[in-house]
N, C-alpha and C positions, 0 to 999 in steps of 0.2 A: 688433235686436242692436247695430247701430252707433248711437252717439249723436253724430251730427255736430253741429257748431256750438259745442261747448265741450270743448276738449281737457282730458283729465284730468291729474293730477299725474305720471303715469307715461308720458306721451306721448314720442315720439322727440324732439320739440323742447320745451324747457322755457323759457318766456318769463319772465324775472325782472324784474319791475317792481312798483311799488306799486299796490295796488288789487285788485279782484275778478278772478278768473281767467276770467270769462265774456267771451265775444265778443272773443277775443284778436285776431283778424284786423282788426277795425275799430278797437278801442281802441289798438292798437299805433301807428297812424298819428298820432293826435292827441297821445298821450303822448310820442312820440318827438320832437316839435317843442319840447317843454318841457324835457325832461331827457334825459340819456344813459341807456342801458340796455345790458344784456349778454345776448347770446343764447348759451345753452349747447347745443351739439349733441352728443348722445350717440350714438356709433357702435357698431358691433358690437364686443364685448369679451369678455374671459375673466374670469369671476367677479370677482376682486378687482382685475384690471388693466383698467380701462375707459378707452379713449382718449376724450378730450374735445377739442373745438375751440371756441374762444371768439372771438366777434366783438364788438368793442366799438364802440358808436356814440356819439360825443359829440354834444352839442347842436349842431344845424346847421339850415340853412335847408331849406325844403321841397324845392327843386330838388336840392340836394346829397343830401338823404335819399333821393329817388327813385333817383338814380344808384347809391347804395350799396345800396339795397334790391334793385335789379335785379341787381347783381353777386352779392349774397348768394344770391338765388334760383338763379342759374345754378350756383354752386358746390355748393350742398347738394342741389338737386333731382336732379342727376346721380347722387349717391352714395347717396341714400336712397330716393327715391320710385320710380325706375325708369320714370317716365311719359315721354310724348313730349316732348322738349325743344325742339320747333320754335319755341316762343314766345320762346326765349332765344337764338336764333341771330343776331339782328341786333345791330349795334353802335349803331344809332340809337335814341334814347330813344322809348319808347312813350307817345304822348299821347292816343290814342283811349280814352275811359273804358270802352267796352265791351271793348276788347282787354285793358286793364288788369284789368277784372273777370274775364275768362276766365283770365288768368294767376293771379290771386290765388285764385280758386276751385279751380284745378288744384292749386296748392300746398297749399291748405287741405285739400281732400278726398283728397289723396294721402297725407296723414299717416296712419300706421297706429298703433294702440295697441301698447303694449309687449307685450301678450299675443301679437300676431301675429309679433313678431320672433323668437320661439322656433322658428319654422319655417325659419330660415336667414338671415333679415335682408335678403334680396334679392327678396322678393315685392313685387308691385305689384297694385293692384286689377284691372288689366287681365289679368294672368297667372293670377290665382287665382279669378276670378269665374265662377260657373256660374249661368246664368239659371234661377231657379225657375219652376214652372208658374204662369202668370197667366191667370185666367179672368174673363170678364164674368158676374157672378152677383149677384143681389140677396141681401142678407144675410138676408132672411126665409127663404131656402132652407136656411140653416145654423143656424137656432136649435136649440140643444140638442145639436148634433153636436160631436164631438171633432175637433180638428185632425188627428188620426190617422185619417182616413176610409178607408173601403174604396175601392179603386181604381175599382170599378164606378160609384161615385157621381159621379166627375168625368171619366170617360173619354168621355162623350158631348159635352162642351163643348169648343169649339175653343180652342186656346191662343193667347194674344196676345203680342205683343212690345211693348216700351216705345214704339217708334215709332208703334204703332197706338192708343195711349191717347188721343191728341189728333188722330185722323184727322178731316179736315174733313167727311167724309161723315156723321159721327155728330153733327154740329152743324146742327140745323135752323134755328136763328136765327143767321144769318151775322154779325149785328151784335155779338152778345154772345159772349164767350169761354166755353169749356167749364169746368165744375166737375166734376172727377173725384175720387172718393173711393176710395182704395186701402186695403183693410182686410185684416187677417189676425191669426192667433193669435200669441202670444209666440214668437219664435224662427223665424218663417217667412221672415224676410229682408226686411222692409219697408224698413228703413233702409239695408240693403246695396244694394237695388235703386235707391233714391234716390241713394246715393253714386255708383253706376255711371252712372246717368242724367246726373247733373251733370257727371261727368268726360267722358262721351261728348259731351255738348253743348259743353263747352269744347274738345274736339278736333274738333268739327264733324261728327261721324259720325251724330248723331241729333237730332231735333227742330230741324232747321235753320230751320223757319218762325218760331221765336222768336229774336229778337235779344238778349233779355235774360232770364235766368233768375235768380230771387231766392229762394234757400233760407233758411228760418227754422226754428229749433227752438221748438216750442210751449212747451217747458219753460222756455226762456229768456224767452220773451215773457210767460209767466205771472208772472215775478218782477219785471216792470217795475211800479214803484209809481206813477209819475207819468204823466199823460196826455201823449200825443205824437201828432203827425200822421203820416200815412203816409210823407210825404217825409222827415220827420225820423227816422222809424223806419228807413227804408232808409239814410239818410245816416249814422245812428249806427253801423250795422253795416257799411256799405260807403261809406266816406268819399268815394271817387272818383266816386260816383253822386249826390252831393248836388245837382248842377245838371242831372241828366239830364232831357231833355225827354219821355222815355217815361212819366214819372209826373206830368206837369203836368195831365193831364186834357183837354188841347187836342186837337181833332180826334179821330182814332182811333188815335193812336200806341200806346195801351196794348194794342192787339191783338197786338203783337209781344212782350208781356211774359208770362212764366209765373211765378206765385208757387208756391212749395212750402212747405207747412206740415207738418212732420214731428212725429208724436206728439200728435195732437189730444186724446187722452184725458187729457193732463196740463194741459189748459187749460180754463178755464170759459168757455163760449160760451152766450149767452142770446139767442135770436132773437125774443123777444117785443118788440113795438114799445114797450111801456111800460117795458121794462127797458133796452133798447139803442136809443138814438135813431138816426134816419136821418141819414146824412151822405154827401154826394157831393163834398165838398171835400177833396182830398188834403193841404191845408195846415192843416186844422182839428185841434187836439189832441183826442184821444180815448183812453180806456183801450185797451190793446192788444187785449183781447177784442173791443171794439166795432169796431176797425179790421178785424179778421178777419171779423167778422159782416157788416159793410157791403160788404166785398169779395165775400163769397159771396152776398150778396143781389143782387149786380150793381147796387148803388146807387152804389158807389164804384168807379171805373174799370171799367165794365161790359164793356169790350172785352177785358180781361185774362183769361187762363186761369189756373185754380187746380188744383193737385194737393195733396190732403190725405191723409195717412196716419194710420191709427188702429187701435186694437184693436176687437174686435167689440162690447164693452160700450158703447163711446162712439159707435157708428154713429148711433143715434137722436137724438143731440144736434143733428144738422143735419136740419131738415125735408126730406122727400123732394123737395119742389118746388125746392129749391136745388141738387140733385145731378143732373147729366146722365148720369153713368155710375157704376155701382158695379163696382169691380174687386176681385176677391179674389186674394190671393197665397197659393198653396197649398203652397209648399215643394217638396221633391223627391219626386214621386209615384211614381217608378220607379227600379229599381236602376241604370239607365244614367246618370241624372242624378247619383245618389249616387257612382257609380264615377268620373264625370268630376270631381266635387269632390275625391274622395280622390286622384285622379291629379294634379290641379293642386297639391295641397299636399304629397303624400308623394314624388312622383316626381322633384321638382326639388331633391333633396338635393345634387346636384353640378352646377355650372354647365356643365361640359364634356360630361358624358355621364350617362345615366340610371343610377340606383342599382339594382343587381340585388336587393338586400335589399328595397328599396321596391317593386319590381315583384312580388316574391313576396308581400309583405304585401297589396298591392292585389288580387292574385288570390285570396288567402284571404278577404279581406273580401268580395269579389264573390260567392264561393261561399256565404258565410254569408248575404249579402243575398238571394240567390236562393232560399234555403231558407224565405223568409218568416219569419225568426226574429224574436225580440224586438228585435234590433238594427235590422232592416229597418223595423220600426214606428217606432222612435225616430228613425231617420235620415230619416223623412218631414220632420222639421224640420231645416233647415240648421244650427241651433245645436248639435244633437246630433252632426251630422257634424263640426262644429268640435271638439267635445269628444272625439270618437273619434280624430280626427287628432292632436290635442294629446297625448292619452294614448299613442298608438302612437309618436309622435315622441319622447316622453319615454322610453319603454321601449326603443326600438331605435336611436335616432339621437343619443343622448347621447354626447358625446366630451369630451376634456380641454379643449377650447376653449369648451364650452357654459357659460352661466351656471348658477348653482345653481338648479335647478327641482325642485319636489316635486309629488307627486300631489295633496296637499291644496291646494297653491297653484294648480294647474290648475283644480280644482273651485271654489275661491274666485274665481278670475278669471272662470270661466264664469258665476258668479252676478253678478259686477259687470258683465259685458258685457250681461247680459239684464235685470238689475234695479237697475243702479247708481243710487243716490241717490233711488230712487222712494219715494213715500209712497202709501198706499192712499187713494183719493179717491172721492167720490160726486159725479157731475156736475161734476168739475173743482174742487170745493171742497176745500181743504186745511186741516186743523185746525191751530191754533196750536201744539199739542203734536206736532210732526212726529216726534219720536223715538218716541213711543208708536204712531204710525201708520205706521212704517216698513214698506214692503211686504215686505222680506226678513224682518223680525222677525215679521210676520204669517204668512209661510210657515213659519217655524220653529215657531211656536206651534200651527199647525194640521197641516200636512203633516209637519213634524218630529216632532210628537207621535204621529202615525200610524206613522211610520217607527220610532220608539223602541218603541212597543207591539209592532210586528212583530218587531223584534229580540229583545225580551224574551221573546216567546212563540214564537220561531223560525219566523216566517211571512214569506213574501215576497209573498203575494197576499191581497187583502182584498175582502170583499163590499160591496155598495152600502150595506148597513145599517151596516157598520163605518165607511165613509167619512162617512156622515151623523152617526155618533156622535162621531168625532174631529175632523171639519172643521166647526166652527161649531155643534156640538150644544148649546152653552150660551149662544148669543146671545139677548139679551133686548130691547134697545132697537131702535127703528126704524133708527137710524143703523148699528148693528151688522149688522142684517139687510141693509141696502143695501150695506154694505161686503162682506158675505159673497156677495151676488149678483154683484157686480163681480168678486170673487176667483174665484168658480166659473166665470164666463164667460171670463175672460182668462187665469187663471194655473193653476187646478187641473189642467186637461188637459195642461199643459206638463210636469207631473211624473208623473201617473198615466195609464196607458193600459189599455184592455181587454186581457186576455190573449188570445192567438191562439185560433183556433177549436178547436185540439186540446186546449187547457188549460181544462177546466171543473172546478168544485169536485167532488172525488171523493165528497163526502158528499151535497150538495144538488143538484149539477149546474147550479147557477146561474152567472151570469157573475161572473168575478173580475177584479180590477184589480191591476196590478203597476206598479212604478216603471219609467219608460221605460228607464233604465239601472240595472242592479242595484246598482252602487256608489253611486248617488245616495241610496238608502235608508240606507246606512251613513253617508254624509256628513251628511245632514240629522239623523239620530239622534244622531250625535256632536256636531253643533252644538247640538242641543236640550239635551244633557246639559251641555256645557261652558258654555253660557250660563246654566245653573242653572235651567232651566225645569221640570225634574222635581223640584220641591220637595215635601217631605212637608207634611202639614197643620200640623205643629209649626213647620216653617221658614217657611211662609207667614204663620202667625199671629204669630210672633216678629218677623218683618220689618215687618209692618204696625204692630204696637204700638211697635216700636223707632223707626220713622220718626215716628210721632205724638208719642212722648215726646221724641224728639230735637228736633222743631220747637218743642216747648213747654218745653224745658229752661231756657231763659233766663227765661221768665216764672215758672216754678216757683221758681227761685233767688231772684228778686226778691221773690216773694210770701212765701217762707219767711223772708227777712230782716226783713220787716215783722211777720209773725205770731209770730216767735220771742219777742217781748216779752210776748205775752198768752196764748199757747197752751202747755200743759205740754210739757216736753221729750220725754216718752216718745211723744207723738203723732207726733213727727218720724220715728220709725222706719218708719212707713208710707211717707212720702215718700222716705226713703232707699232703700227697697226698689224704688220706682218708678225712681229714678235708676240703680239697678244693672241694670235690665232691658236697656239696650243692651249691656252687657257679656255678659249671657246670650245675647243674639242673636249676638254675635261668636263665642262658643264654639259655638253651634249651627251658625253659618255655617262655622266652621273644620272642624267635624265633617262638614259637607256636602262640602267640598272634599276631605277625606280619603276620603269615600265615592266620589267621582269617581275618585280614584287607585286605590282598591280595584277599582272596576269595570274600569278600564283593564287592570290587572294580571290580574284574573280572566279577562277575555275574551281577553287576549293569550296566556295559557298554559293554555288549556283542554286537558285530556288527550284528549278525543275528537277534537280537531283536530290531534293531534300528527303524524299520518301523511298529512295533506292536502298537496297541492302548496303551494309557497310562495305568498304572497298576490299577488305581482306576476304569477306565472303564472296565477293565478285571474282577475286583471283582464284579462290578454291573452285568455284563453279566452272570457271573456264578450263580447269584441269579435270575435275571429276564429272562434269556434266550436270544437268538438271534432271534429277530423278523424280518421277511422278508424271502427271499429265503434261504433255508437250504442247507448246503454242500451236495454233492452227496454221499460222503463217509466220515465216521467218522475218524478223525485223532487221533492217539494214542500217539502223542508227543505234548507238548506245552511248552511255555516259563514259566520259574519260576522266574518272575521278582519281586514277593513279597518276595521271600526268602532273598535277601540282605536287603530289607527294614525292614523286621521283625528282622533281626539280629541287625540293628541299633536301632530299637525301644526297644529291650530287654535290651539295655545298659542304658536306661533311669532309673533314680533313682526310680521313682514311680513304674515302672514295676518290678524292682529288689526287691523292698520292698515286693510286693505281692508274688513274686516267693519265696522269703526267707520264707514267712509264709507257703508255700507249700513244703518246704524242698529242694528247688533248689536255692542254694546260688551262686550269681555272685559277687565276691569281687571287691572292689573299685579299687585296684591296677590293676586288670585285665582289667577293663574298661579303666583306664588311658593308659595302654599299647596299647590296641586296638585303642583307639582314636588317640594317637600320630601317629601310623602307618597309620591309615585311612586318617588322615588329608592330608598327602603328596599325596596319591592317588587321593583324591577328588579334590584337587587344580590342580593337573596335568591334570586330565580328564576334569575339568570344563573350562579350558583354550581352549579346542578344541570346534569346532562348533558342537553342538548336535542337532539332530532333535527335533521338539517341544515336541513330546511325551516323548522322553528320558529326556529332560530338566525338564518336569513336574515330572517325576519319581525321578529325583535328588532332586527337591524341596520337594517332599513327604518324601524322605529319611531324609533330614535335619529336616523336621517338626517332624517326628516320633522320631528322635534322641533326640529332645528337649535339645540341647546343644547350647545356644546362642553364646558362644565364637567361637565354631567350625563353626557354620553357618556364622557368620560375616567374618571369615577368608576365607571361601570358596567363599563367594559372592564377596569378594574383587577382585577375579580373573575373575569374570564374568562381562563383559561390556554390553552385550546385552541379554535380555530375550525375546526370540521369542516363544510364545505359540500359534501362529496362527493356526487355525483349531482344536485346542484342545477344546473339549466340556467342558466348565467351569460349574461346579456345585457349590452349596453353599459351600461345603467342600473344593473344589479346590481353590475357591476365598479366603476362610479363611486361607488355607495353604499358598498361595502366600503372603497375607498380613502379616501373623505372621512371615514368614521367613524374609521378607524385613524389618520388624520392629526390627529385631535383629541388624541391621546395625547402624552405627553412623550417626549423622546428616549431616556429610560431604560426605557420600556415594551417588554417582549418577550413574545411568545407562545411557549409550549412547542411548539406545532404549528399550522401553517396547512395544512389539507388541502383542496385544490381538485381532487381527482381526479374524472374523469368529469363535468366541468362544461362541456364544449363550448367550452373556451377556445381561441381562435385567436391567431395572432401579433398581430393588431390589438388584441385585448382585453388582451394582455399589457402593452401600452404604458399602458393605463389603470390597471393594477394596480401600477405602480411603487411608490407610497407604501406599499402593503400588504406588499411584500416586505422592507421595512426592519425589520420588527418580529418576526421569527420565527427560531427556531433549528432548526426542522424543517419543511421545505417539501416538500409532495407535490403534484405536477402530473401524476400518472399518467393515462393514457387520455384525453389531450387532443392533438389533431392540431397540434402546434407546429411541426414541421419545422425545417429549418436556420435559416430566417428568425426563427422564434420564439425559438430558443435564443440567437441574437445579441441580441435585445431583452431576454431574461431575464438574460443575463450582464451586460448593461449596467445593468439595474435592480438586480441583486444586488451591484453594486460598492459600494453604500453600507451593506451588511449585513456587519458584522464579527463577528457572533455565530452565523453559520450553522454547524450541526453535521451535519445530514443533508439531502441533496437527492435526491429521488426523481423520476426522469423516465422511468419505465417506460411503454412503449407510447405514445410521443409522436411517432413518425415521424422519429426522428433518423437521420442518415446519417454518413458518414465526416467530412464537413465539421464537423458538430456535435461529433464526438468530438475533432477537432483544436482547435476553439474551447475546449472544456472543458479540454483539456490546457494550453492557453495561460493560461487565467484561474484555474486552481486556486490559484495562489500568492496571489491576493487574499483568500482565505478560509483563514486560518491555523488556524481552529478546526474546519474541516470534518473529519468522521470517517468518513462513509459516503456512497457515491455509487452510485445505482441507475439504470442505463441499460439494463435488461433489456428484451427483446422490442422491439428496434428494428432498424435496417438497417445496423448497423456491421459492417465487414469486419475481416479479420485484421490488416492493417497499422494501421488507425486504432485498433483495440482495443489493440494492443501499445503504440502511442504513448501512449494514455491511461493504461495501467497503469504505464508508465515514469514518467509525470508524477506518478501517485499514489505511487509509490515514493519520489520526491524530496520529496513533501509531508511536513511534519513530523508530521501527526496522522491522516491517512487510514489506516484499517485494513481496510476492506471495499469491494469494487467488485463490483456485480452486472452480469454480461454475458451471462447465459443467454438463449436464444431470439433470438440475433442471427445474422447471416449469417457464422458461423464454421465453418471447416473443422476436420477432426480434427487436422491439423498446427497450426492456429492455437490450438486448445484446449490442446494439449500445451505450446505455447510460453507461453501465458498461465499455465499451471500452474507452469512453471519460473520465469517472471518473478515470480510471486507469492511465491517462497521468501524466507526471511529475508535481509536485507542483511548483509554481512560486518562492517561497522563498527558499526552501531547494533544489529544483531540483531533489528530490527523486521520483522515479516512483514505483507505486504499480502494479505489473503485475497481471491482472485479466484473468484467463483462463475460458472463458464461452463457447467457441465454437472453431471449427477448423478454423474459419474465423474471421477476425477482420475488419468489414465493407466490403469492396470489395477486401480485400487482405487476403492471407492465414496467419493464426497465426503462429508465429515462434515456438510455442509449440504444433503444430498439432500432431507431432509424439508421445510425451509423453501421450497426451490425448487418442489417438487411441490405444496406447500400453496398457494402463491401462484397457480400455474397452475390448480389445481383450483377455486379461488374465482372465477377470472376466465375460465375456458375457455368458458363459455356466452356471454360478452359480447364476447370477442375473435374474430378471424378464425379460424373453426373449422378451415378447411383447413390454415392454417399451424400452428395448435396441434397438429393431428393429425400433421402432417409432423415437427414437432420431437419429439413423443412417440415416434414410430417411430424417430427417430435415437437418442433416449435408450435405447429398448428394444434397439436394435442394439448400442450401446455396452455395455449391461449384459450382454447375451449373450456378447459377446466377452470382457469382463472375467472373467465366470464361468468361462470355459474356460481362463483363464490360471492358475487356482488349483486346487490339489489338496485343500486343507483343506475338510472337510465343513462346518464352521461358516461359513466364508467363502462357500461355495457357497449355503448356506441364506440368508445375508444378502443375496446377490445376488438369489436367487429372491424374497425378501420384497419388495425394491424393485421387481423386475419385476412382481410381482402388483399393486402399487399403480399402476404405469404402465398395465398392461393394463385395470385397472378404470376408469381415467380414459378410456381409448380406448373402452370399451364405453359409458360414459356419454355420450360425444360422439356416438356412432352412434345411441344411443337417442333423444337429444334433437334430432337433426338435422332432424326433421320437425315439431317442436313450437314453433318460433320461438326468439327470442333472449331472454336474461335480462339481469340487471343485475349488473355486476361490483362487488366490494367490495375494499377495500384493508385 
């Protein structure tokens, strides 16, 4: 998963200098002596405001450079890496090459990819590393087995530690060093183990028998075009070791050296004598592959020990006689290792104390893992543990200080971490047409094709015959068959796993295969479509003919200019038709892009998915499981609502840039064509009334798309955003705020309904931008309390068009009422205030009503179901009377009665209580209804009129009916309130 040895363009440190980005640590030294360079250090930042520190190095001597370099290391390693700074505590210059080597390796291997910084920015490899299961096992025992093995197949083998890999008792020939081959499937953690091994050696905690450890990336070595000697190879990468005596070949000094070659499958090694000559001289130039081969032959520096990591398909490239120990890395084989990994990543959200929300998430994850669910199978691979943590971190730990992150971006980063820049090879041979042999593109054309077929036919599981049909079913040449064999051995099992023992085909009873993570099927299918791989026969034919004619267009033009003098003019009509063919292809291609937009819109607004939970909740349930009563029977079909959202997210420039590095290019004109067609569909559908969950999905699509102009145009057609009953998480709040922030200052919603959305005072702070665009704001049934009201009023200070504010059943007390009374003057257009069913007493309620009377436009205040006495209700009724000067009356709704008369608003009050009685505190609702009944009975006795008595009895009957309904449903559970 980790690709050490060549930092990517999104690393924490960005080295800016001329030349290739490869081997930064070694090239930095030589280039710095010739010219100045600038080091840009990117620290933790907020979306658009990213702090940067610049260190400028002018051209200088080698000695002054070393001093500057040492100071730079000291300053930046403390703030970024978090590793042990004991190497930088001395003021004396370090002259020992081995100590310098330890320092540089520590700095190098402590750098984390940008993908890791989303977990808080203060992780280090030491704090988040969980040792996977390591076994001594010959690869012949694993032939044909999936990396997701049954636990019984590995429980009998003793687990090894890194320290035991080069145990002296395993070396029968004391003169020669050990050759250890560490192999494992994609995503099991080979590179991560190597990273931790190197850092621990630098710290002196492991492999102390080696005085020099030399890590190399086989991918980097495979790109070396010129022959070079072993000493030059080491000196080129580690300049400070150019004169080290450990590589001289004299005596037995090489016994203290450990070579590490990571990713052997990316390098061509030929152990035949006729192909790779023997060489024992470390100063003789050889191809990089020949250097590695002679080291492993023990012909070159035989005393040195070697650790090689590789995937299973490349194990046989090294003859067995050259390997002393075969070590398999098996990932996380039990829930306890998985839980330790989740704890290290999710529990450290706060440097001072553990996060309670993270603890809850970890417990829910652990329960799901113990059920032997599909997630437990996927998390056998540490890579999927990373994906799980990244997704949960996005859903639950997004805040206003977080950079803009999307679910599509996480899955794209996941692909880059596991397959970044790889091409599919056979025996290390790389075709000259690397773009066509991109491993990621090969995944899309095979597994993506299978995923797309599953979504088209509403299937999540596949038979072995279907895998054979879609994955390599049309291969013909020997090279294609060899590539397919490598792909099946190394990559296929990374995506597809056998369904657990409870899930067999209901028709045939045979074994079925599913995607390790359900959302992965939708991501790969979306990528398959956006890349244009699902072309029709006409599209494929027109593209091939157009390319052929395009290449020959110049020749045809030249030929026609010659033949025009001797051939009749009418014959040229045929050639003109041929020249028009590319234009036909452009029209067919444009139609294809429109079809992609149609697919996105159709999948986004499917009527049968209208009442499903929103897509982000579905993602969370796939990770945490469904807690509570389980369904009697497993369903084999499900909604694919992430599919169109991923399609939109893949069109974002950031994701396209990463995919281009993976060999999957999405052109800008393609994005433009899809966007134009999609805009019409989204505007048309957004004008229709959508269920809250579907509307939330639309907002997520716009957020994933990251196109402010398109977002603003779509929102112009939306006048009401009703998200009531949608469980708002930090990420959903962030999505809503970011989407609404794309609109102009003149944009206003008629209504923003966030009732029953589980909004807390902390989430209110994330919703500030959303509150600036509405004239009617509903926040009912959210536990806001006094703290939340303080945040809300501060956020609403920028809204000068607010007309109605509903805070019913939000836990408000007297303090909130006083705050509202103070801030009402900021909203001159406010007409109605609803604070019913809270904990407001008589005094605070009177203060609030007095403030409303002073307000120029408020005409209605809802105060029923509060902690009001009979005297307080009567005072509120009197205060609500018309003012002497203006004659304007503020209607105060405090009860179904007003003194001895029935309130003219008794029906709206009881209607609201009836709709929400099953979701509110039933005991308190019953208590308030009994108070209403008592007031009605007292009022009825105060009148002699038969018709007034009948009116009182009518209202009493409604109250009694609501009481009977409460008693009847008291043993049947709770319901859902509506506003």
